DRENLUM-208409 format. One record per residue (C-alpha): chain; x, z, y. Coordinates in nm, 2 decimals. Each point is the difference from the previous one (the first is absolute). Layout:
# DRENLUM-208409
A, X, Z, Y;
...
END
This chain:
# DRENLUM-208409
A, -0.93, 1.77, -1.21;
A, 0.01, -0.04, -0.39;
A, 0.33, -0.16, -0.15;
A, -0.15, -0.26, -0.22;
A, 0.14, -0.09, -0.32;
A, 0.11, -0.38, -0.07;
A, -0.29, -0.08, -0.19;
A, -0.23, 0.14, 0.27;
A, 0.13, -0.25, 0.29;
A, -0.10, -0.36, 0.07;
A, 0.12, -0.21, 0.28;
A, -0.17, -0.27, 0.14;
A, 0.06, -0.26, 0.26;
A, -0.29, -0.10, 0.21;
A, 0.07, -0.41, 0.05;
A, -0.19, -0.28, 0.11;
A, -0.08, -0.21, 0.32;
A, -0.06, 0.13, 0.35;
A, -0.35, 0.11, 0.05;
A, -0.08, 0.04, -0.40;
A, -0.03, 0.36, 0.07;
A, 0.26, 0.18, -0.13;
A, 0.02, 0.27, 0.27;
A, -0.32, 0.09, -0.03;
A, 0.00, 0.01, -0.37;
A, 0.27, 0.24, -0.02;
A, -0.16, 0.24, 0.30;
A, -0.30, 0.00, -0.27;
A, 0.21, 0.08, -0.30;
A, 0.18, 0.30, 0.22;
A, -0.39, 0.11, 0.10;
A, -0.05, -0.01, -0.43;
A, 0.26, 0.23, -0.09;
A, -0.07, 0.22, 0.28;
A, 0.30, -0.06, 0.24;
A, -0.22, -0.05, 0.29;
A, -0.34, 0.11, 0.02;
A, -0.11, -0.25, 0.25;
A, 0.07, -0.39, -0.05;
A, 0.16, -0.15, 0.32;
A, -0.05, -0.40, 0.06;
A, 0.22, -0.28, 0.16;
A, -0.24, -0.06, 0.25;
A, -0.01, 0.36, 0.08;
A, 0.39, 0.02, 0.01;
A, 0.01, 0.31, -0.21;
A, 0.11, -0.11, -0.35;
A, 0.29, 0.22, -0.17;
A, 0.18, -0.33, -0.06;
A, -0.05, -0.19, 0.35;
A, 0.16, 0.30, 0.18;
A, 0.28, -0.18, 0.19;
A, -0.04, -0.09, 0.41;
A, 0.04, -0.38, -0.05;
A, -0.25, -0.01, -0.33;
A, -0.27, 0.19, 0.21;
A, 0.04, -0.27, 0.27;
A, -0.03, -0.28, -0.24;
A, -0.23, 0.14, -0.26;
A, 0.21, -0.09, -0.31;
A, 0.29, 0.13, -0.18;
A, 0.35, -0.13, 0.09;
A, 0.17, 0.27, -0.21;
A, -0.03, 0.09, -0.37;
A, -0.13, 0.40, 0.00;
A, 0.08, 0.24, -0.29;
A, -0.33, 0.17, -0.09;
A, -0.13, 0.20, -0.30;
A, -0.30, 0.11, -0.11;
A, -0.08, 0.35, -0.28;
A, -0.31, -0.15, -0.23;
A, -0.10, 0.15, -0.30;
A, 0.36, 0.19, -0.09;
A, 0.19, -0.32, 0.07;
A, 0.21, -0.08, 0.31;
A, 0.00, -0.35, 0.08;
A, 0.23, -0.12, 0.25;
A, -0.14, -0.31, 0.22;
A, 0.24, -0.20, 0.23;
A, -0.22, -0.21, 0.25;
A, 0.16, -0.30, 0.08;
A, -0.05, -0.27, 0.26;
A, -0.18, -0.31, -0.04;
A, 0.16, -0.26, 0.26;
A, 0.27, -0.20, -0.17;
A, 0.23, 0.10, 0.29;
A, 0.04, 0.39, -0.15;
A, 0.05, -0.16, -0.36;
A, 0.31, 0.23, -0.03;
A, -0.23, 0.32, 0.00;
A, -0.17, -0.13, -0.27;
A, 0.32, -0.09, -0.19;
A, 0.14, 0.35, 0.02;
A, -0.35, 0.14, -0.11;
A, 0.01, -0.23, -0.30;
A, 0.35, 0.13, -0.09;
A, -0.10, 0.33, -0.05;
A, -0.40, -0.03, -0.10;
A, -0.08, 0.00, -0.32;
A, -0.36, -0.22, 0.01;
A, -0.13, -0.18, 0.29;
A, -0.33, 0.03, 0.12;
A, -0.06, -0.38, 0.12;
A, -0.27, 0.06, 0.27;
A, -0.22, -0.33, 0.03;
A, -0.24, -0.10, 0.33;
A, -0.31, -0.08, -0.20;
A, -0.10, -0.23, 0.31;
A, 0.32, -0.18, -0.02;
A, 0.11, 0.00, -0.36;
A, 0.34, -0.10, -0.08;
A, 0.17, -0.01, 0.35;
A, 0.38, -0.13, 0.05;
A, 0.09, 0.42, 0.02;
A, -0.14, 0.04, -0.39;
A, 0.23, -0.28, -0.11;
A, 0.29, 0.11, 0.20;
A, 0.00, 0.37, -0.11;
A, -0.10, -0.10, -0.36;
A, 0.34, -0.23, -0.01;
A, 0.19, 0.35, 0.07;
A, -0.22, 0.13, -0.27;
A, 0.18, -0.24, -0.28;
A, 0.33, 0.04, 0.14;
A, -0.01, 0.37, -0.04;
A, -0.23, -0.02, -0.32;
A, -0.23, 0.23, 0.15;
A, -0.35, 0.09, -0.21;
A, -0.29, -0.10, 0.25;
A, -0.38, 0.09, 0.04;
A, -0.18, -0.24, 0.21;
A, -0.29, 0.18, 0.24;
A, -0.24, -0.20, 0.16;
A, -0.09, 0.18, 0.28;
A, -0.26, -0.03, 0.30;
A, -0.28, -0.11, -0.24;
A, -0.27, 0.20, 0.30;
A, 0.09, -0.31, 0.18;
A, -0.26, -0.26, 0.09;
A, 0.25, -0.30, -0.10;
A, 0.12, 0.18, -0.30;
A, 0.02, -0.22, -0.34;
A, 0.14, 0.17, -0.29;
A, -0.05, -0.32, -0.25;
A, 0.19, -0.23, 0.23;
A, 0.28, 0.29, 0.07;
A, 0.03, 0.04, -0.40;
A, 0.02, -0.38, -0.08;
A, 0.27, -0.03, 0.28;
A, 0.19, 0.29, -0.16;
A, -0.04, -0.13, -0.35;
A, 0.10, -0.37, 0.16;
A, 0.32, 0.13, 0.18;
A, 0.13, 0.26, -0.25;
A, -0.10, -0.11, -0.33;
A, -0.21, 0.12, -0.28;
A, 0.16, 0.35, -0.06;
A, -0.24, 0.06, 0.33;
A, -0.28, 0.27, -0.18;
A, -0.33, 0.09, 0.13;
A, -0.03, 0.40, -0.02;
A, -0.29, -0.01, 0.21;
A, -0.25, -0.19, 0.18;
A, -0.23, 0.04, 0.32;
A, -0.37, -0.01, -0.02;
A, -0.09, -0.11, 0.30;
A, 0.20, -0.16, 0.27;
A, 0.03, 0.04, 0.38;
A, -0.25, 0.23, 0.12;
A, -0.17, 0.02, -0.31;
A, 0.29, 0.16, -0.18;
A, -0.15, 0.29, -0.16;
A, 0.21, 0.02, -0.35;
A, 0.30, -0.04, -0.20;
A, -0.04, -0.09, -0.37;
A, 0.30, 0.17, -0.16;
A, 0.11, -0.17, -0.32;
A, 0.27, 0.24, -0.15;
A, -0.29, 0.25, 0.00;
A, -0.30, -0.20, 0.00;
A, -0.15, 0.17, 0.27;
A, -0.15, -0.06, 0.30;
A, 0.12, 0.16, 0.35;
A, -0.35, 0.00, 0.22;
A, 0.07, 0.07, 0.36;
A, -0.32, 0.13, 0.22;
A, 0.00, 0.22, 0.30;
A, 0.41, 0.08, 0.01;
A, -0.02, 0.11, -0.36;
A, 0.11, -0.15, -0.34;
A, -0.20, 0.02, -0.33;
A, 0.12, -0.07, -0.35;
A, -0.27, -0.20, -0.16;
A, -0.07, -0.21, -0.32;
A, 0.05, -0.36, 0.09;
A, -0.30, -0.17, 0.11;
A, -0.20, -0.22, -0.29;
A, 0.08, -0.30, 0.22;
A, 0.36, 0.05, 0.01;
A, 0.07, 0.11, -0.39;
A, 0.06, -0.37, -0.11;
A, 0.25, -0.09, 0.24;
A, 0.19, 0.35, -0.01;
A, 0.00, -0.01, -0.41;
A, 0.14, -0.36, 0.03;
A, 0.26, 0.14, 0.27;
A, 0.09, 0.30, -0.14;
A, 0.11, -0.18, -0.34;
A, 0.24, -0.21, 0.17;
A, 0.14, 0.30, 0.16;
A, 0.02, 0.16, -0.32;
A, 0.14, -0.33, -0.16;
A, 0.25, 0.01, 0.29;
A, 0.13, 0.35, -0.06;
A, 0.02, -0.08, -0.36;
A, 0.25, -0.31, 0.10;
A, 0.28, 0.23, 0.11;
A, 0.07, 0.19, -0.32;
A, 0.02, -0.16, -0.34;
A, -0.14, 0.32, -0.20;
A, -0.30, 0.03, 0.24;
A, -0.05, -0.41, -0.06;
A, -0.04, 0.06, -0.34;
A, -0.24, 0.28, 0.05;
A, -0.20, -0.19, 0.24;
A, -0.03, -0.27, -0.26;
A, -0.09, 0.21, -0.29;
A, -0.23, 0.24, 0.20;
A, -0.16, -0.27, 0.26;
A, 0.09, 0.26, 0.28;
A, 0.25, 0.30, 0.07;
A, -0.03, 0.36, 0.06;
A, 0.00, 0.15, 0.35;
A, 0.37, 0.09, -0.05;
A, 0.09, -0.33, -0.14;
A, -0.12, -0.14, 0.28;
A, 0.16, 0.24, 0.26;
A, 0.35, -0.06, -0.20;
A, -0.04, -0.38, -0.02;
A, -0.08, -0.02, 0.40;
A, 0.29, 0.23, 0.07;
A, 0.21, -0.20, -0.19;
A, -0.14, -0.34, 0.14;
A, 0.08, 0.11, 0.34;
A, 0.37, 0.11, -0.05;
A, 0.04, -0.37, -0.19;
A, -0.17, -0.15, 0.29;
A, -0.23, -0.15, -0.27;
A, -0.31, 0.15, 0.15;
A, -0.15, 0.04, 0.40;
A, -0.33, 0.16, 0.01;
A, -0.25, -0.08, 0.26;
A, -0.16, 0.31, 0.20;
A, -0.28, -0.02, 0.28;
A, -0.06, 0.21, 0.26;
A, -0.07, 0.10, 0.36;
A, 0.29, 0.20, 0.17;
A, -0.21, 0.03, 0.28;
A, -0.35, 0.12, -0.11;
A, 0.26, 0.22, -0.29;
A, -0.21, -0.19, -0.29;
A, 0.21, -0.05, -0.31;
A, 0.33, 0.18, 0.12;
A, -0.04, 0.34, -0.20;
A, -0.03, -0.26, -0.34;
A, 0.32, -0.21, 0.11;
A, 0.20, 0.35, 0.01;
A, -0.17, 0.11, -0.32;
A, 0.11, -0.31, -0.15;
A, 0.39, 0.06, 0.20;
A, 0.00, 0.35, -0.20;
A, -0.06, -0.11, -0.30;
A, 0.10, -0.38, -0.09;
A, 0.28, -0.04, 0.27;
A, 0.36, 0.06, -0.14;
A, 0.15, 0.33, 0.11;
A, 0.39, -0.05, 0.07;
A, 0.16, 0.10, -0.30;
A, -0.23, -0.30, -0.15;
A, 0.14, -0.23, 0.16;
A, 0.32, -0.19, -0.09;
A, 0.35, 0.16, 0.10;
A, 0.15, -0.12, 0.31;
A, 0.33, -0.16, 0.05;
A, 0.28, 0.10, 0.14;
A, 0.27, -0.24, 0.16;
A, 0.26, 0.07, -0.27;
A, -0.29, -0.06, -0.26;
A, -0.09, 0.31, -0.08;
A, -0.37, 0.08, -0.11;
A, -0.13, 0.31, 0.19;
A, -0.32, 0.13, -0.19;
A, -0.26, 0.22, 0.19;
A, 0.08, 0.35, -0.13;
A, 0.02, 0.32, 0.13;
A, 0.28, 0.08, -0.23;
A, 0.27, -0.24, 0.09;
A, 0.24, 0.04, 0.32;
A, -0.18, 0.00, 0.32;
A, -0.04, -0.38, 0.17;
A, -0.21, -0.06, 0.31;
A, -0.01, -0.38, 0.17;
A, -0.09, 0.01, 0.37;
A, -0.25, -0.30, 0.05;
A, -0.07, 0.08, 0.37;
A, 0.11, 0.15, 0.34;
A, -0.20, 0.10, 0.31;
A, 0.08, 0.16, 0.31;
A, -0.28, 0.24, 0.09;
A, -0.03, 0.23, 0.35;
A, 0.11, 0.37, -0.07;
A, 0.13, -0.08, -0.33;
A, 0.26, -0.28, 0.07;
A, 0.12, -0.22, -0.32;
A, -0.26, 0.03, -0.32;
A, 0.14, -0.16, -0.33;
A, -0.28, -0.05, -0.26;
A, 0.10, -0.02, -0.36;
A, -0.10, -0.04, -0.35;
A, 0.17, 0.26, -0.26;
A, 0.09, -0.25, -0.31;
A, 0.14, 0.28, -0.20;
A, 0.04, 0.41, -0.05;
A, -0.13, 0.22, 0.32;
A, 0.07, 0.06, 0.36;
A, -0.01, 0.30, 0.17;
A, 0.05, 0.12, 0.36;
A, 0.40, 0.08, 0.11;
A, 0.09, -0.19, -0.33;
A, 0.36, -0.20, 0.03;
A, -0.02, -0.39, -0.07;
A, 0.24, -0.27, 0.02;
A, -0.06, -0.35, 0.12;
A, 0.06, -0.22, -0.25;
A, 0.05, -0.31, 0.26;
A, 0.28, 0.18, 0.24;
A, 0.06, 0.31, -0.16;
A, -0.07, 0.24, 0.27;
A, -0.16, 0.34, -0.10;
A, -0.32, 0.10, 0.10;
A, -0.21, 0.30, -0.01;
A, -0.36, -0.04, 0.01;
A, -0.10, 0.24, 0.33;
A, -0.43, 0.02, -0.14;
A, -0.20, -0.18, -0.21;
A, -0.28, -0.13, 0.13;
A, -0.34, -0.15, -0.18;
A, -0.15, -0.24, 0.30;
A, -0.33, -0.16, 0.11;
A, 0.02, -0.17, 0.33;
A, 0.06, 0.27, 0.25;
A, -0.06, 0.27, -0.26;
A, 0.28, 0.18, -0.13;
A, 0.06, 0.30, -0.25;
A, 0.25, 0.10, -0.15;
A, 0.07, 0.05, -0.35;
A, 0.31, 0.18, -0.22;
A, 0.03, -0.25, -0.27;
A, -0.09, -0.37, -0.06;
A, 0.06, -0.13, -0.39;
A, 0.06, -0.34, -0.14;
A, -0.27, -0.28, 0.11;
A, -0.11, 0.16, 0.31;
A, 0.02, -0.12, 0.35;
A, 0.15, 0.25, 0.29;
A, 0.19, -0.01, 0.33;
A, 0.27, 0.20, 0.15;
A, 0.16, -0.02, 0.39;
A, 0.35, 0.03, 0.14;
A, 0.15, -0.19, -0.28;
A, 0.40, -0.03, 0.14;
A, 0.05, -0.36, -0.12;
A, -0.27, -0.11, -0.24;
A, -0.22, -0.25, 0.05;
A, -0.25, -0.27, -0.16;
A, 0.15, -0.17, -0.27;
A, 0.22, 0.28, -0.13;
A, -0.04, 0.25, -0.29;
A, 0.13, 0.37, -0.01;
A, 0.08, 0.13, -0.31;
A, 0.13, 0.35, -0.18;
A, 0.35, 0.04, -0.02;
A, -0.05, -0.07, -0.35;
A, -0.10, -0.36, 0.03;
A, 0.15, -0.03, 0.37;
A, 0.09, -0.42, -0.04;
A, -0.37, -0.09, -0.10;
A, -0.17, -0.30, 0.29;
A, -0.31, -0.07, -0.07;
A, -0.02, -0.36, 0.03;
A, -0.09, -0.06, 0.39;
A, -0.32, -0.16, 0.12;
A, 0.05, -0.36, 0.07;
A, -0.15, -0.06, 0.36;
A, -0.11, -0.33, 0.09;
A, 0.28, -0.21, 0.24;
A, -0.12, -0.06, 0.35;
A, -0.23, -0.28, 0.14;
A, 0.02, 0.04, 0.36;
A, 0.27, 0.14, 0.23;
A, -0.01, 0.03, 0.39;
A, 0.29, 0.10, 0.21;
A, -0.05, 0.30, 0.16;
A, 0.14, 0.13, 0.33;
A, -0.09, 0.35, 0.19;
A, -0.14, -0.12, 0.34;
A, 0.21, 0.28, 0.16;
A, 0.35, -0.01, -0.07;
A, 0.05, 0.35, 0.00;
A, -0.25, 0.03, -0.29;
A, 0.22, -0.24, -0.25;
A, 0.17, 0.34, -0.16;
A, -0.32, 0.17, -0.05;
A, -0.13, -0.37, -0.14;
A, 0.27, 0.01, -0.23;
A, -0.07, 0.33, -0.13;
A, -0.37, -0.03, -0.03;
A, 0.01, -0.32, -0.16;
A, 0.22, 0.15, -0.29;
A, -0.24, 0.25, -0.04;
A, -0.27, -0.24, -0.06;
A, 0.18, -0.19, -0.28;
A, 0.03, 0.33, -0.17;
A, -0.39, 0.04, 0.00;
A, -0.05, -0.38, -0.08;
A, 0.26, -0.16, -0.20;
A, -0.19, -0.36, 0.03;
A, 0.09, 0.06, 0.38;
A, 0.36, -0.12, 0.03;
A, 0.21, 0.03, 0.31;
A, 0.31, -0.21, 0.01;
A, 0.28, 0.02, 0.28;
A, 0.13, -0.38, 0.01;
A, 0.33, -0.04, 0.10;
A, -0.05, -0.40, -0.04;
A, -0.33, -0.05, 0.26;
A, 0.08, 0.35, 0.20;
A, -0.33, 0.13, -0.05;
A, -0.17, 0.30, -0.16;
A, -0.23, -0.17, -0.28;
A, -0.34, 0.17, -0.12;
A, -0.15, -0.15, -0.32;
A, -0.28, 0.07, -0.19;
A, -0.31, -0.13, -0.19;
A, -0.21, -0.16, 0.27;
A, -0.04, 0.02, 0.39;
A, -0.27, 0.29, -0.05;
A, 0.26, 0.19, -0.17;
A, 0.23, -0.04, 0.28;
A, -0.28, 0.05, 0.26;
A, -0.06, 0.37, -0.15;
A, 0.39, 0.05, 0.01;
A, -0.02, -0.09, 0.39;
A, -0.30, 0.24, 0.04;
A, 0.18, 0.27, -0.15;
A, 0.30, -0.05, 0.23;
A, -0.21, -0.05, 0.35;
A, -0.27, 0.25, -0.08;
A, 0.16, 0.28, -0.21;
A, 0.35, -0.02, 0.12;
A, -0.06, -0.14, 0.33;
A, 0.27, -0.28, -0.01;
A, -0.12, -0.33, 0.13;
A, 0.14, -0.31, -0.18;
A, -0.01, -0.37, -0.01;
A, -0.03, -0.20, -0.31;
A, 0.16, -0.33, 0.04;
A, 0.04, -0.31, -0.24;
A, 0.31, 0.05, -0.21;
A, 0.29, -0.26, 0.06;
A, 0.08, -0.18, -0.30;
A, 0.29, 0.00, -0.18;
A, 0.11, -0.32, -0.02;
A, 0.33, -0.12, -0.16;
A, 0.23, -0.27, 0.10;
A, 0.19, -0.24, -0.25;
A, 0.21, -0.32, 0.01;
A, -0.10, -0.33, -0.16;
A, 0.33, -0.17, -0.03;
A, 0.44, 0.04, 0.05;
A, 0.15, -0.01, 0.28;
A, 0.32, 0.08, 0.21;
A, 0.08, 0.21, 0.31;
A, 0.28, 0.18, 0.15;
A, 0.05, 0.24, 0.28;
A, 0.28, 0.12, 0.21;
A, 0.01, 0.35, 0.15;
A, 0.27, 0.05, 0.25;
A, -0.02, 0.25, 0.29;
A, 0.28, 0.14, 0.23;
A, -0.05, 0.26, 0.22;
A, 0.37, 0.17, 0.06;
A, 0.17, 0.14, -0.25;
A, -0.07, -0.09, -0.35;
A, -0.32, -0.28, -0.03;
A, -0.19, -0.09, -0.30;
A, 0.04, -0.32, -0.22;
A, -0.17, -0.11, -0.30;
A, -0.10, -0.34, -0.12;
A, -0.20, -0.08, -0.30;
A, -0.16, -0.33, -0.18;
A, -0.27, 0.05, -0.25;
A, -0.20, -0.22, -0.20;
A, -0.35, 0.11, -0.10;
A, -0.26, -0.12, -0.25;
A, -0.33, 0.10, -0.17;
A, 0.05, 0.26, -0.25;
A, -0.24, -0.05, -0.34;
A, 0.00, 0.18, -0.31;
A, 0.27, -0.13, -0.24;
A, 0.11, -0.27, 0.26;
A, 0.37, -0.16, 0.00;
A, 0.23, 0.11, 0.31;
A, 0.16, -0.28, 0.20;
A, 0.29, -0.12, -0.14;
A, 0.19, -0.13, 0.30;
A, 0.16, 0.32, 0.06;
A, 0.15, 0.20, -0.26;
A, -0.18, 0.34, -0.03;
A, 0.26, 0.32, -0.01;
A, -0.23, 0.26, 0.00;
A, -0.41, 0.06, 0.00;
A, -0.22, 0.30, 0.11;
A, -0.33, -0.06, -0.07;
A, -0.29, 0.24, 0.15;
A, -0.37, 0.05, -0.11;
A, -0.12, 0.00, 0.36;
A, -0.22, 0.36, 0.06;
A, -0.30, -0.22, 0.17;
A, 0.04, -0.26, -0.28;
A, 0.18, -0.29, -0.12;
A, 0.41, -0.04, -0.04;
A, 0.28, -0.07, 0.18;
A, 0.33, -0.15, -0.15;
A, 0.29, 0.07, 0.24;
A, 0.33, -0.22, -0.16;
A, 0.33, 0.02, 0.12;
A, 0.18, -0.34, -0.01;
A, 0.27, 0.10, 0.24;
A, 0.33, -0.16, -0.10;
A, 0.35, 0.02, 0.11;
A, -0.07, 0.32, 0.19;
A, -0.19, -0.16, 0.27;
A, -0.21, 0.33, 0.06;
A, 0.17, 0.29, -0.16;
A, -0.24, 0.21, -0.27;
A, -0.04, 0.27, 0.20;
A, -0.21, -0.17, 0.25;
A, -0.27, -0.15, -0.27;
A, -0.21, 0.33, 0.01;
A, -0.05, 0.00, 0.38;
A, -0.03, -0.40, 0.01;
A, -0.34, 0.11, -0.29;
A, -0.10, 0.30, 0.24;
A, -0.04, -0.24, 0.26;
A, -0.19, -0.24, -0.22;
A, -0.21, 0.28, -0.06;
A, -0.06, 0.11, 0.29;
A, -0.17, -0.31, 0.10;
A, -0.21, -0.06, -0.35;
A, -0.16, 0.33, 0.08;
A, -0.12, -0.19, 0.36;
A, -0.05, -0.35, -0.15;
A, 0.13, -0.27, 0.30;
A, -0.36, -0.17, -0.01;
A, -0.22, 0.32, 0.06;
A, 0.18, 0.31, -0.05;
A, -0.11, 0.01, -0.33;
A, 0.18, 0.10, -0.36;
A, 0.18, -0.30, -0.14;
A, 0.05, -0.03, -0.34;
A, 0.10, -0.23, -0.29;
A, 0.32, -0.16, 0.16;
A, 0.38, -0.05, -0.11;
A, 0.29, 0.07, 0.23;
A, 0.34, -0.23, -0.11;
A, 0.24, 0.13, 0.22;
A, 0.30, -0.27, 0.00;
A, 0.23, 0.04, 0.31;
A, 0.07, 0.14, 0.30;
A, 0.24, 0.16, 0.24;
A, 0.18, 0.29, 0.09;
A, 0.25, 0.17, 0.28;
A, 0.25, 0.20, -0.09;
A, -0.08, 0.25, 0.29;
A, -0.38, -0.08, 0.11;
A, -0.15, -0.04, -0.35;
A, -0.21, 0.33, -0.09;
A, -0.34, 0.11, -0.20;
A, -0.21, -0.06, 0.29;
A, 0.14, -0.35, 0.11;
A, -0.07, -0.13, -0.37;
A, -0.34, 0.21, -0.02;
A, -0.13, -0.22, 0.31;
A, 0.17, -0.32, -0.11;
A, -0.18, 0.00, -0.32;
A, -0.31, 0.13, 0.17;
A, -0.02, -0.28, 0.23;
A, 0.14, -0.27, -0.24;
A, -0.27, 0.06, -0.27;
A, -0.26, -0.01, 0.28;
A, 0.10, -0.36, 0.08;
A, 0.02, -0.09, -0.34;
A, -0.33, 0.14, -0.07;
A, -0.17, -0.23, 0.26;
A, 0.15, -0.29, -0.14;
A, -0.12, 0.05, -0.35;
A, -0.39, -0.10, 0.01;
A, -0.09, 0.36, 0.08;
A, -0.36, 0.09, -0.09;
A, -0.23, 0.28, 0.04;
A, -0.09, 0.18, -0.32;
A, -0.38, 0.21, 0.02;
A, -0.10, 0.28, -0.25;
A, -0.29, -0.17, -0.26;
A, -0.23, 0.26, -0.19;
A, -0.18, -0.03, -0.29;
A, -0.40, 0.06, 0.12;
A, -0.26, 0.10, -0.26;
A, -0.34, -0.04, 0.20;
A, -0.32, 0.16, -0.18;
A, -0.34, -0.15, 0.14;
A, -0.35, -0.06, -0.11;
A, -0.04, -0.35, -0.10;
A, -0.21, -0.10, 0.28;
A, 0.27, 0.07, 0.29;
A, 0.27, -0.20, -0.22;
A, -0.03, -0.31, 0.25;
A, 0.07, 0.20, 0.29;
A, 0.30, 0.19, -0.16;
A, 0.12, -0.32, -0.10;
A, -0.02, -0.17, 0.32;
A, 0.14, 0.34, 0.18;
A, 0.30, 0.00, -0.25;
A, 0.08, -0.38, 0.08;
A, 0.02, 0.04, 0.33;
A, 0.23, 0.31, -0.05;
A, 0.24, -0.26, -0.15;
A, -0.08, 0.12, -0.34;
A, 0.11, -0.15, -0.32;
A, -0.31, 0.04, -0.26;
A, 0.15, 0.07, -0.32;
A, -0.27, 0.06, -0.23;
A, -0.39, 0.15, -0.05;
A, -0.17, 0.23, -0.23;
A, -0.30, 0.17, -0.06;
A, -0.05, 0.39, 0.00;
A, -0.31, 0.10, -0.09;
A, -0.24, -0.07, 0.30;
A, 0.28, -0.09, 0.21;
A, 0.25, -0.27, 0.06;
A, 0.37, 0.07, -0.03;
A, 0.23, -0.25, 0.23;
A, 0.40, -0.01, -0.06;
A, 0.21, -0.14, 0.31;
A, 0.30, 0.02, 0.12;
A, 0.02, 0.05, 0.42;
A, 0.24, 0.05, 0.30;
A, -0.02, 0.36, 0.07;
A, -0.02, -0.13, 0.37;
A, -0.29, -0.12, -0.09;
A, -0.16, 0.34, -0.14;
A, -0.05, 0.21, 0.30;
A, -0.32, 0.21, 0.05;
A, -0.15, -0.24, -0.33;
A, -0.12, 0.33, -0.15;
A, -0.25, -0.03, 0.31;
A, -0.06, -0.40, -0.02;
A, -0.07, 0.05, -0.36;
A, -0.24, 0.29, 0.04;
A, -0.18, -0.19, 0.27;
A, -0.05, -0.29, -0.22;
A, -0.13, 0.18, -0.28;
A, -0.20, 0.30, 0.19;
A, 0.22, 0.22, -0.20;
A, -0.01, -0.10, -0.36;
A, 0.35, -0.17, -0.01;
A, 0.37, 0.16, -0.08;
A, 0.31, -0.14, -0.02;
A, 0.37, 0.13, -0.10;
A, 0.32, -0.18, 0.08;
A, 0.35, 0.01, -0.15;
A, 0.35, -0.14, 0.15;
A, 0.03, -0.33, -0.19;
A, 0.32, -0.19, 0.17;
A, 0.14, -0.14, 0.28;
A, -0.07, -0.35, 0.10;
A, 0.07, -0.26, 0.29;
A, -0.27, 0.00, 0.27;
A, -0.10, -0.34, 0.12;
A, 0.19, -0.16, 0.29;
A, -0.29, 0.07, 0.28;
A, 0.01, 0.36, -0.13;
A, 0.36, -0.02, 0.04;
A, 0.02, -0.12, 0.34;
A, -0.24, 0.25, 0.15;
A, 0.20, 0.28, -0.13;
A, 0.32, -0.16, 0.17;
A, -0.20, -0.08, 0.29;
A, -0.14, 0.39, -0.01;
A, 0.36, 0.14, -0.06;
A, 0.14, -0.21, 0.28;
A, -0.24, 0.16, 0.25;
A, 0.08, 0.35, -0.15;
A, 0.38, -0.05, 0.09;
A, -0.08, -0.09, 0.37;
A, -0.24, 0.30, 0.05;
A, 0.27, 0.23, -0.11;
A, 0.28, -0.14, 0.17;
END
């Protein structure tokens, strides 16, 4: 395969809602470029992009696919991304390395929640965007309504570059406002003709608006526009490219990917007007250095995706940000300093893989069998070995389950496989919770986790169960309390003796300690599970030798790790050890550890103990007509509504909700909004549970203790 120069490369991501036709568009682009000689279809399960078994079964994408098309002297790298919000991590990774996003919009449905979700990620990445209104051949297609929604939702920079002639079954042509020509479709052929008389006035008005918008991106172009009343073709192209890069211009194209109408014209536009990698702003490193896309600079490549493929093993997909990469090249991982040799260089389109000897700055390629380099890591030449490209910010999980192998003998195999799955999909998080004594699998939604379950059971033959995860409650106190405990044990020979008196009190930031007993030493600890423990030594007169104080603290810490109420972690407590007794022979560290542990337990129960629960900030985005149902449901989940706001055609609800009430919320929200709602959640704080909830938790813990006995 030809080695393309940086200015001959275009990197695009196909993004948008589910069922908008991204995979069909990718297939047609590969056909137009001659990579395939026959177009497959999603229905026939033979597209280049959707080749994985789960995608063939479901007939939609669950993972991004790296593709390419060679078209009129340019190489167009294409990343086809899934449309469901559950797989948004694939979109985020694609936008990290794409220089332009093609937002594919279903002409039947207009702006959908998937359109808006992916749009927010383009804003965050400052990615240039082309809108492509697809499926214009469908009987329910409505270009004008879709355009109205695009402008309402995404602003005045949305600019018509093409409009269709005829909607639905009558769709037979596209008026191109850049070329001021009409693309006419008949019997599978495309003919470029003059714009019909009946369309000329409309086309002229829209053309002038397009030219004016292109001029706005550059002062010199604006001056030329005012002076001459128009721009030359080269000036328009310059203005469009500048506007795309600055996100001041979002052109709207129209096509039917299924019928291959208008796709070639969009590819022409990509070649001529979409920025090449070296025309984009420099990429920042973690240290603040700017990596300009240049072949002459020391080599840096960034791994944005990892997959595990049958017969090949682990594949690392990367973008070259500077320099050039050759086969057998020695590189250094900027994150972990591991040396890596590039064993093979592959240009990949789905299952089609072709070896190449060299890849230059701006291009996307893959390699296999790297020793210790994964997604979000940077490989460099020895000259710039410490460079680390700013990592992809993957979204936090929204849902979690406890996962357990049905057959105990599969436990080790399950653990290894889960780690592999996280390498491939970093939004699929695996946590081995010592606190909850569960393995937690976390993801973007129930569909996301069900796909993981499918892989484990169907491909890896590991039957598993998903269980509702335990809630990481905390225990604390609300008032002061005293307690003493004497540990005495005699069993022939040396015995055990230790007596501890303590006063415990609630800890608050900036508090004043009790003054009843003098504080002779303080050990303040920030607990790994949150909150504080303050341990005050108030012993006078040598009632307890100083050498036993660490043992008392150790006993207290053991009980704080398994709180007296429900076995949850305890937090925010001040311990004042003020008295006790020793025995000259029988006192030892074990005796004082047990005495400290039991004295703390007794004091805790008398100090107004309370259970705290994790509260999350939840943001729900839903269509306006579903607000009532969503509000009612949230209130039923003990939510406190913090505010509401509008976002285009959608409403945003902000609330604080206990984590215990969020189990399977993604499924409930999808059901209430017919899949059009989305949400995010982030840990906010711990707060006291209501009395009825506390009583229920205490009762459940008592029953559990009985069962274990």
